[in-house]
C-alpha positions as CSV (number, residue, x, y, z in Angstrom):
1,M,0.0,0.0,0.0
2,Q,2.8,2.5,0.8
3,M,4.5,1.6,-2.4
4,H,1.5,3.0,-4.3
5,G,2.0,6.4,-2.6
6,I,5.8,6.4,-3.4
7,F,5.2,5.9,-7.1
8,F,2.0,8.0,-7.3
9,R,3.6,11.3,-6.1
10,P,6.3,11.4,-8.9
11,L,3.6,10.5,-11.4
12,V,1.4,13.4,-10.4
13,F,4.3,15.8,-10.5
14,T,5.5,14.5,-13.9
15,A,1.9,14.9,-15.2
16,F,1.8,18.5,-13.9
17,L,5.1,19.4,-15.7
18,L,4.0,17.8,-18.9
19,A,0.8,19.8,-18.8
20,L,2.8,23.0,-18.4
21,C,5.1,22.0,-21.3
22,A,2.0,21.3,-23.4
23,L,0.8,24.8,-22.9
24,N,4.2,26.3,-23.9
25,P,7.4,24.3,-23.6
26,S,9.5,27.4,-23.3
27,T,7.4,29.3,-20.7
28,P,8.5,29.0,-17.1
29,A,6.0,29.1,-14.3
30,A,7.2,32.6,-13.3
31,Q,6.3,33.9,-16.7
32,I,2.8,32.3,-16.6
33,S,2.2,34.1,-13.3
34,S,3.5,37.4,-14.7
35,A,1.2,37.1,-17.7
36,S,-1.8,36.5,-15.4
37,K,-0.9,39.6,-13.3
38,L,-0.6,41.7,-16.5
39,K,-4.0,40.6,-17.7
40,A,-5.6,42.0,-14.5
41,F,-4.5,45.5,-15.6
42,L,-5.6,45.4,-19.2
43,G,-8.7,47.2,-20.5
44,R,-10.3,50.6,-20.1
45,W,-10.2,52.6,-16.9
46,D,-12.2,55.6,-15.8
47,L,-9.8,57.7,-13.8
48,T,-10.4,60.5,-11.3
49,L,-7.5,62.8,-10.4
50,K,-8.0,64.4,-7.0
51,A,-6.5,68.0,-6.9
52,P,-6.8,70.1,-3.8
53,D,-9.5,72.3,-5.3
54,R,-11.4,69.8,-7.5
55,E,-11.5,66.5,-9.2
56,Y,-10.4,66.0,-12.8
57,P,-11.9,63.2,-14.9
58,S,-9.5,61.2,-17.0
59,W,-9.3,57.9,-18.9
60,L,-6.8,55.2,-19.6
61,E,-6.7,52.1,-21.8
62,L,-4.0,49.4,-21.4
63,T,-3.4,46.9,-24.1
64,E,-0.8,44.2,-24.8
65,E,0.6,43.5,-28.3
66,N,3.1,40.8,-28.9
67,G,4.2,40.9,-25.2
68,V,4.5,44.8,-25.2
69,L,2.4,46.8,-22.9
70,K,0.8,49.9,-24.5
71,A,-1.3,52.7,-23.1
72,Q,-3.4,55.6,-24.4
73,M,-4.9,58.3,-22.2
74,V,-7.3,61.2,-22.1
75,G,-6.1,63.8,-19.7
76,R,-7.8,66.8,-18.2
77,W,-8.3,68.2,-21.7
78,G,-7.7,67.1,-25.3
79,N,-8.1,63.8,-27.0
80,A,-7.0,60.2,-26.5
81,R,-3.2,59.9,-27.1
82,P,-0.6,57.2,-26.8
83,L,1.8,57.4,-23.9
84,P,5.6,57.2,-24.3
85,K,6.1,55.0,-21.2
86,V,4.0,52.4,-19.4
87,E,5.2,49.4,-17.3
88,I,4.2,47.1,-14.5
89,Q,6.9,46.0,-12.1
90,N,6.3,44.2,-8.8
91,G,2.6,44.9,-9.0
92,T,3.0,48.6,-9.5
93,L,1.7,50.3,-12.6
94,T,3.7,53.3,-13.9
95,F,2.7,55.4,-16.8
96,V,4.0,58.8,-18.0
97,S,2.1,61.7,-19.6
98,P,4.5,64.2,-21.3
99,K,4.8,67.7,-19.9
100,Q,3.9,69.4,-23.2
101,E,0.5,67.7,-23.0
102,E,-0.1,68.7,-19.4
103,D,0.9,72.3,-19.2
104,S,3.6,71.3,-16.7
105,H,7.3,71.9,-16.1
106,E,7.8,68.1,-15.7
107,D,6.4,64.9,-17.1
108,L,3.5,63.6,-15.0
109,V,4.4,60.2,-13.6
110,F,1.5,58.1,-12.4
111,Q,2.1,55.2,-10.1
112,G,-0.6,52.9,-8.7
113,K,-1.5,49.5,-7.6
114,L,-4.5,47.2,-8.2
115,S,-6.7,46.2,-5.3
116,G,-9.6,44.1,-6.4
117,T,-11.2,46.0,-9.2
118,T,-9.8,49.4,-8.3
119,L,-6.6,51.2,-9.3
120,S,-5.2,53.8,-7.0
121,G,-2.0,55.7,-6.6
122,T,-0.3,59.1,-6.7
123,M,1.2,61.4,-9.3
124,N,3.4,64.5,-9.4
125,A,1.0,67.3,-10.2
126,P,1.6,70.3,-12.5
127,D,1.6,72.6,-9.4
128,G,4.4,70.6,-7.9
129,S,2.3,68.8,-5.3
130,A,1.3,65.2,-5.2
131,W,-2.2,64.3,-6.2
132,H,-4.0,61.0,-5.5
133,W,-5.8,59.3,-8.3
134,T,-8.2,56.4,-8.6
135,G,-9.4,54.2,-11.4
136,R,-12.4,52.0,-11.9
137,R,-13.0,49.7,-14.8
138,A,-15.0,51.5,-17.5
139,P,-18.5,50.0,-17.7
140,A,-19.6,48.1,-20.8
141,L,-22.9,49.9,-21.0
142,K,-24.5,47.1,-22.9
143,R,-28.3,47.3,-23.2
144,S,-30.3,44.1,-23.0
145,V,-33.4,45.5,-24.8
146,P,-33.8,48.2,-27.5
147,P,-35.0,51.6,-26.3
148,H,-38.6,52.7,-26.2
149,W,-38.7,56.4,-26.8
150,G,-40.6,58.9,-24.7
151,E,-41.9,62.3,-25.6
152,P,-39.6,65.0,-27.1
153,V,-38.5,67.7,-24.6
154,P,-37.4,71.1,-25.7
155,L,-34.2,72.2,-23.8
156,F,-34.1,75.8,-25.0
157,N,-37.1,78.1,-24.9
158,G,-35.7,80.6,-27.4
159,K,-36.0,83.5,-24.9
160,D,-33.5,83.1,-22.0
161,L,-31.1,80.7,-20.3
162,S,-33.8,79.0,-18.2
163,G,-32.9,75.4,-17.5
164,W,-29.2,76.0,-18.2
165,H,-26.2,77.1,-16.0
166,P,-22.6,78.1,-16.8
167,S,-19.7,76.0,-15.7
168,Q,-18.3,79.1,-14.0
169,T,-20.0,82.3,-13.1
170,N,-16.9,84.6,-13.0
171,S,-16.1,84.4,-16.7
172,A,-16.1,87.8,-18.4
173,A,-17.3,86.2,-21.7
174,K,-20.9,85.0,-21.2
175,W,-23.5,83.1,-23.2
176,T,-26.2,85.3,-24.7
177,V,-29.6,84.8,-26.3
178,Q,-29.8,86.7,-29.6
179,Q,-32.8,86.6,-31.9
180,G,-34.1,83.4,-30.4
181,T,-30.7,81.6,-30.5
182,L,-28.1,80.6,-27.9
183,V,-24.7,82.2,-28.8
184,S,-21.4,80.9,-27.4
185,P,-19.2,83.5,-25.8
186,G,-15.8,82.5,-27.2
187,H,-13.2,81.6,-24.6
188,G,-15.8,81.6,-21.9
189,A,-17.7,79.1,-19.8
190,E,-19.4,75.9,-20.9
191,L,-23.2,76.0,-20.8
192,I,-24.7,73.0,-18.9
193,N,-28.3,71.8,-19.0
194,D,-29.9,71.3,-15.6
195,R,-31.4,67.9,-16.4
196,K,-29.6,64.6,-16.7
197,F,-30.2,61.8,-19.2
198,E,-29.1,58.3,-19.9
199,D,-30.1,57.1,-23.4
200,F,-31.7,59.6,-25.8
201,K,-32.1,61.1,-29.2
202,L,-31.0,64.7,-29.5
203,H,-31.8,67.2,-32.3
204,V,-29.8,70.4,-32.3
205,E,-29.3,73.1,-35.0
206,F,-26.1,75.2,-35.1
207,N,-24.5,78.0,-37.1
208,C,-20.7,78.6,-37.0
209,G,-19.3,82.1,-37.2
210,E,-15.9,82.8,-38.7
211,R,-13.0,80.6,-37.3
212,S,-15.2,79.1,-34.6
213,N,-15.1,76.0,-32.4
214,S,-17.6,74.5,-30.1
215,G,-19.2,71.1,-29.4
216,V,-22.2,69.2,-27.9
217,Y,-21.2,67.0,-24.9
218,L,-23.4,63.9,-24.5
219,R,-24.1,63.1,-20.9
220,G,-21.5,65.8,-20.2
221,R,-18.7,63.4,-21.2
222,D,-18.5,62.7,-25.0
223,E,-18.2,65.6,-27.4
224,V,-19.7,65.8,-30.9
225,Q,-17.4,68.4,-32.5
226,I,-18.5,71.6,-34.2
227,E,-15.8,73.7,-35.9
228,N,-14.7,75.4,-39.1
229,E,-11.1,76.1,-38.1
230,S,-9.5,72.7,-37.5
231,E,-8.7,71.6,-41.0
232,Q,-5.2,70.7,-40.1
233,E,-6.2,68.5,-37.2
234,P,-7.1,64.7,-37.4
235,P,-10.5,63.8,-38.9
236,S,-12.0,62.9,-35.5
237,H,-11.5,66.5,-34.5
238,H,-13.7,67.7,-37.4
239,T,-17.3,68.6,-37.3
240,G,-19.5,65.6,-36.6
241,G,-16.7,63.5,-35.1
242,I,-16.7,62.1,-31.6
243,Y,-13.7,64.1,-30.5
244,G,-10.4,62.1,-30.6
245,F,-12.2,58.8,-31.1
246,I,-14.5,58.5,-34.1
247,A,-14.1,60.4,-37.4
248,P,-17.2,61.4,-39.5
249,S,-17.6,59.3,-42.6
250,P,-18.3,60.9,-45.0
251,E,-17.0,64.2,-43.7
252,L,-19.3,67.0,-44.9
253,P,-18.0,70.3,-46.2
254,R,-17.5,73.1,-43.6
255,K,-20.0,75.9,-43.7
256,T,-19.8,79.3,-42.2
257,G,-22.8,81.4,-41.5
258,E,-25.3,78.6,-42.4
259,W,-27.6,76.7,-40.2
260,Q,-26.9,73.0,-39.9
261,S,-28.3,70.2,-37.8
262,F,-27.3,67.2,-35.8
263,D,-29.6,64.2,-35.0
264,I,-27.7,62.2,-32.4
265,T,-28.8,58.8,-31.0
266,L,-26.9,57.5,-27.9
267,V,-27.7,54.1,-26.4
268,G,-25.2,52.9,-23.9
269,R,-21.8,53.5,-25.7
270,T,-23.3,53.2,-29.2
271,V,-23.7,56.5,-31.1
272,T,-25.2,57.4,-34.4
273,V,-24.8,60.9,-35.8
274,R,-26.7,62.4,-38.7
275,Q,-25.6,65.8,-40.0
276,N,-28.0,67.7,-42.2
277,G,-30.0,64.5,-42.6
278,Q,-27.0,62.4,-43.7
279,T,-25.5,59.6,-41.5
280,I,-21.9,60.3,-40.8
281,I,-21.4,58.0,-37.8
282,D,-23.4,54.7,-37.8
283,R,-23.8,52.8,-34.6
284,K,-20.2,53.1,-33.4
285,E,-18.9,52.4,-29.9
286,I,-17.5,55.4,-28.0
287,P,-14.4,54.0,-26.1
288,G,-14.2,56.6,-23.4
289,I,-14.7,60.2,-22.3
290,T,-13.5,63.4,-24.0
291,G,-11.1,65.8,-22.4
292,G,-13.2,68.5,-20.7
293,A,-15.8,65.9,-19.5
294,L,-17.7,66.9,-16.3
295,D,-16.8,63.6,-14.7
296,S,-15.6,60.1,-15.5
297,H,-18.6,58.2,-14.1
298,E,-19.7,56.8,-17.4
299,E,-22.3,54.5,-15.8
300,L,-24.4,57.5,-14.6
301,P,-26.9,59.8,-16.5
302,G,-25.5,63.2,-17.4
303,P,-26.5,66.5,-18.9
304,I,-26.2,67.9,-22.4
305,Y,-23.6,70.7,-22.4
306,L,-22.5,73.1,-25.0
307,Q,-18.9,74.1,-25.3
308,G,-18.1,77.8,-24.9
309,S,-14.4,77.7,-23.9
310,E,-13.0,77.6,-27.5
311,A,-12.6,80.4,-30.0
312,G,-15.3,82.2,-32.0
313,H,-19.1,82.2,-31.8
314,V,-21.5,79.4,-32.6
315,A,-25.3,79.9,-32.4
316,F,-27.7,77.1,-31.3
317,R,-31.5,76.7,-31.7
318,N,-34.2,74.0,-31.7
319,I,-32.5,71.9,-29.0
320,V,-34.8,69.0,-28.4
321,I,-34.1,65.7,-26.6
322,T,-36.2,62.5,-26.6
323,P,-35.3,60.3,-23.7
324,A,-35.6,56.5,-23.7
325,K,-38.5,55.4,-21.5
326,N,-36.5,52.5,-20.1
327,A,-33.6,54.7,-19.2
328,A,-33.1,57.5,-16.7
329,G,-34.1,61.1,-17.4
330,L,-33.6,62.9,-14.1
């Protein structure tokens, strides 16, 4: 009886080694463990950077290609961009955002660890202090049933700013109502609707002045671009694009001083954009938030907001939203 035990143990150990070799004869157990730890970090993360005065939303995506770890990030402003450095050593994630992208004297170095499903760590801030940051896995936002649409709701009464508020009240350049239209101030505050929505259809008409730039933020997080002064920038920065992520196709000619329209449908992460009655984005997934988002809580309803911090003047009218009945409209 004891002889069976003596022979059985080596047989089990040999079978275990053979199984490992069958997976990959050249892969040591340490490398298998390392690959498993790496996988836990991969994917999209909604980040929150905690400054002394406020919280900044941000976004990070980690991928692995042929054994090489790669990262792209949306910072406090701007678009998704690849990072020059990202690594994981001894359970610590380090990624670097270049100083020229961050209005900082030094590169911003983020370091953090994974605890359960949450990333957390510190970074050297542009003001020279240390900020804490946290990250949660970006939600899939899959919908199990198609939307049932409610009644259309006008968001602008054509008379005043009722139902809207600026992102800051001390801005010298202010939104105005002129001849029944909302007019962006140019280098002023953003204009945020008081209500919050989850899934919806949005109709909005806009008219670009000379060399102007604005946008419509969906749930306060994802910008549909409006511009006639960004020809030199990537296609996803052009009118009708989801800024930094999805280019309009086809891209329609720029127009100055003419009324145009967007009809935007957003269900979960899936967006469709029709410009002047023509589909330019057809049921595409929005990977993450746009720089300038109000927050990074993608799972929550959010407001429509109109961008006023860029150059020039854009007028808006006939802003009408149709919420999904089986989604939140707060």
